[in-house]
C-alpha positions in Angstrom: 12.2 14.6 -7.2 10.1 11.5 -7.1 6.7 10.8 -8.7 4.3 9.0 -6.5 1.3 7.2 -8.1 -1.8 5.6 -6.5 -4.0 3.2 -8.4 -7.4 3.3 -6.8 -10.0 0.8 -8.2 -12.6 -1.7 -7.2 -11.0 -5.2 -7.4 -13.2 -8.0 -8.8 -13.9 -10.4 -5.9 -11.8 -13.6 -6.6 -11.1 -12.5 -10.2 -7.4 -12.6 -10.3 -6.8 -12.4 -14.1 -9.3 -9.5 -14.5 -7.7 -7.5 -11.7 -4.2 -8.2 -13.0 -5.2 -7.0 -16.5 -6.6 -3.8 -15.1 -3.5 -3.1 -13.0 -1.2 -3.7 -15.9 -3.3 -1.3 -18.1 -3.2 1.4 -15.4 0.6 1.0 -14.8 1.1 1.8 -18.5 -0.4 5.3 -17.8 2.0 6.0 -14.9 5.0 8.1 -15.4 8.3 6.1 -15.9 10.3 5.8 -12.8 7.4 6.2 -10.4 6.8 4.7 -7.0 3.3 3.1 -7.2 1.0 2.0 -4.5 -1.8 -0.6 -5.1 -4.7 -1.5 -2.8 -4.4 -4.3 -0.2 -5.2 -7.8 -1.5 -5.8 -6.2 -4.9 -5.5 -9.5 -6.9 -8.5 -11.2 -5.3 -10.0 -9.3 -2.4 -10.7 -11.2 0.9 -12.1 -14.2 -1.0 -11.4 -16.7 1.9 -13.2 -19.6 0.3 -10.6 -19.7 -2.5 -7.7 -18.3 -0.6 -5.4 -21.3 -1.1 -6.0 -21.2 -4.9 -5.3 -17.4 -5.0 -2.1 -17.9 -2.9 -0.9 -20.4 -5.5 -1.3 -17.8 -8.2 0.5 -15.1 -6.4 3.9 -16.0 -7.7 2.7 -15.7 -11.3 1.0 -12.4 -10.6 4.1 -10.9 -9.1 6.1 -12.1 -12.1 3.9 -10.0 -14.3 4.3 -7.0 -12.1 8.1 -7.5 -12.2 8.0 -7.4 -16.0 6.2 -4.1 -16.3 8.2 -2.7 -13.4 11.4 -3.5 -15.4 10.0 -2.1 -18.6 8.8 1.2 -17.0 11.5 1.5 -14.3 8.8 1.4 -11.6 8.7 0.5 -7.9 5.3 -1.2 -7.2 3.9 -1.9 -3.7 0.8 -3.9 -2.9 -0.2 -6.8 -0.7 -0.8 -10.4 -1.8 -1.8 -13.7 -0.2 1.6 -15.3 0.2 2.0 -19.0 1.0 4.9 -19.8 3.2 5.9 -23.0 5.1 3.7 -22.2 8.1 0.7 -20.9 6.2 -0.6 -17.9 4.3 0.3 -14.3 5.1 -1.2 -11.0 3.9 2.2 -9.7 2.7 3.3 -6.4 1.2 5.7 -7.0 -1.7 8.0 -4.3 -3.0 9.0 -4.8 -6.7 11.7 -2.4 -7.9 12.7 -2.3 -11.6 11.9 -5.9 -12.2 13.1 -7.5 -8.9 11.4 -8.2 -5.6 13.2 -5.9 -3.2 11.5 -7.1 -0.1 8.4 -8.4 1.7 6.7 -7.4 4.9 3.8 -9.5 6.3 0.8 -7.7 7.9 1.3 -7.6 11.7 -2.1 -6.4 12.9 -4.8 -8.6 11.4 -8.3 -7.0 11.2 -10.8 -8.7 13.5 -13.9 -7.5 11.7 -12.8 -9.4 8.6 -11.7 -12.4 10.7 -8.3 -12.2 9.1 -6.8 -14.1 12.0 -8.7 -17.2 10.9 -7.1 -17.2 7.5 -3.7 -15.4 7.8 -0.7 -15.7 10.0 0.5 -12.5 11.6 3.9 -11.0 10.7 6.3 -9.7 13.2 8.9 -7.5 11.4 8.4 -3.9 10.4 11.5 -3.0 8.3 12.5 0.1 6.5 13.4 -0.5 2.9 16.0 1.3 0.8 14.6 2.2 -2.6 17.1 4.0 -4.7 18.4 6.1 -1.9 15.0 6.6 -0.4 13.9 5.2 3.0 10.5 3.6 2.7 8.2 2.2 5.4 5.1 0.1 4.8 1.9 -0.1 6.9 -1.0 -2.3 5.8 -4.5 -0.9 6.2 -5.7 -1.6 9.8 -2.1 -0.9 11.0 -2.7 2.8 10.4 -4.5 2.7 13.8 -1.4 1.8 15.7 0.9 4.8 16.3 3.8 2.7 17.6 4.0 0.8 14.3 4.4 4.1 12.3 6.7 5.6 14.9 9.1 2.6 14.5 9.4 3.7 10.9 10.4 7.2 12.0 13.5 7.3 9.8 11.5 6.7 6.6 11.0 9.5 4.1 7.7 8.1 3.0 5.1 5.7 4.4 3.2 3.5 1.9 -0.2 2.1 2.9 -2.0 -0.5 0.7 -5.5 -0.6 2.1 -9.0 -2.3 1.8 -10.7 0.1 4.3 -14.4 -0.1 4.8 -16.7 2.8 3.8 -18.4 3.0 7.3 -15.0 4.0 8.7 -14.1 6.5 6.0 -13.5 9.5 8.3 -11.2 7.4 10.5 -9.1 6.6 7.4 -8.7 10.3 6.3 -7.9 11.5 9.8 -5.4 8.7 10.6 -3.7 9.1 7.2 -3.1 12.8 7.9 -2.1 12.1 11.5 0.5 9.5 10.7 2.1 11.9 8.1 2.2 14.7 10.7 3.6 12.8 13.6 6.3 11.0 11.5 7.0 14.2 9.5 7.1 12.1 6.4 5.2 11.8 3.2 2.4 9.2 3.3 0.8 7.5 0.3 -2.3 5.5 1.0 -4.1 3.5 -1.8 -7.5 2.1 -0.9 -10.0 0.0 -2.8 -13.4 1.6 -3.4 -17.0 0.3 -4.0 -18.4 -3.1 -3.3 -16.0 -6.0 -3.2 -17.5 -9.2 -2.0 -19.9 -8.3 0.8 -18.1 -5.1 1.9 -18.3 -1.5 0.6 -14.9 0.1 0.6 -14.2 3.8 1.2 -11.9 5.0 -1.5 -10.5 8.2 0.0 -7.0 7.4 -1.2 -4.5 10.2 -0.7 -1.0 11.4 -0.7 0.0 13.7 2.2 2.9 15.9 2.9 5.0 15.9 6.1 2.8 18.9 7.2 -0.3 16.8 6.7 -1.4 18.6 3.5 -3.4 16.6 1.0 -1.4 16.7 -2.2 -3.8 14.3 -3.9 -7.1 12.8 -2.9 -9.9 10.9 -4.5 -13.2 10.2 -2.8 -14.2 7.3 -5.1 -13.9 5.9 -8.6 -11.2 4.1 -10.6 -8.4 6.6 -11.0 -4.7 7.2 -11.1 -3.4 9.9 -8.8 0.1 11.2 -9.4 2.2 13.8 -7.4 5.8 14.8 -7.7 7.5 15.1 -4.3 10.9 16.3 -3.1 12.1 13.9 -0.4 14.5 16.6 0.9 11.4 18.3 2.4 11.4 15.6 5.1 14.8 16.5 6.5 14.1 20.2 6.2 10.8 19.9 8.2 12.5 17.7 10.8 15.2 20.3 11.3 12.7 23.1 11.5 10.5 21.3 14.0 12.5 18.7 15.9 10.5 15.9 17.6 12.3 13.8 20.1 11.5 10.2 21.1 
């Protein structure tokens, strides 16, 4: 069995230390040994004016996440502005029990937020091994692209850090369930909620079963959602209802 936790909250726009403090406090209320999903760009939001400064702080932020991850035996996934040689990426980082297990840069940048002006696009869509569990990551807007999720077909669970706008709330809920059903995998999506900068975010974070059932869901508000899942269900459902490429 595995405990999945989502930390839904409204990140302070550009307020890195404030956001980090809140996340560390929330992580202290998550069950030991959990797999935790944070919102996309949770440390600062899409504060483009100060993006370079925020990217320079990312290493220190991840170091703090590593510390609590080690103390509480957690795996923590969120996205961060990551400065590399060529520029800045919106990158998902997987921290497992105190160590950075892997990174995965956002491939599909969101045109309505003009991400392409400030971030470089990633190209790789790997499956990560987390303590015997196969884990795939999609970042927010990428939920709209079935081929990206299908390339993660072997994963037991899809993790989706998001900053999804409130005006597209119904799309978020429908697509979350659809990706779980078509991949016959668990899906855990953690979204921001409320106003962050100039955008209102939808909340509507949820954990879905391989049948598309909502195991946990929150419309809005700062909250921790936790569900215990059995990854064996994935193989059982795939045997029961085979889906060929």
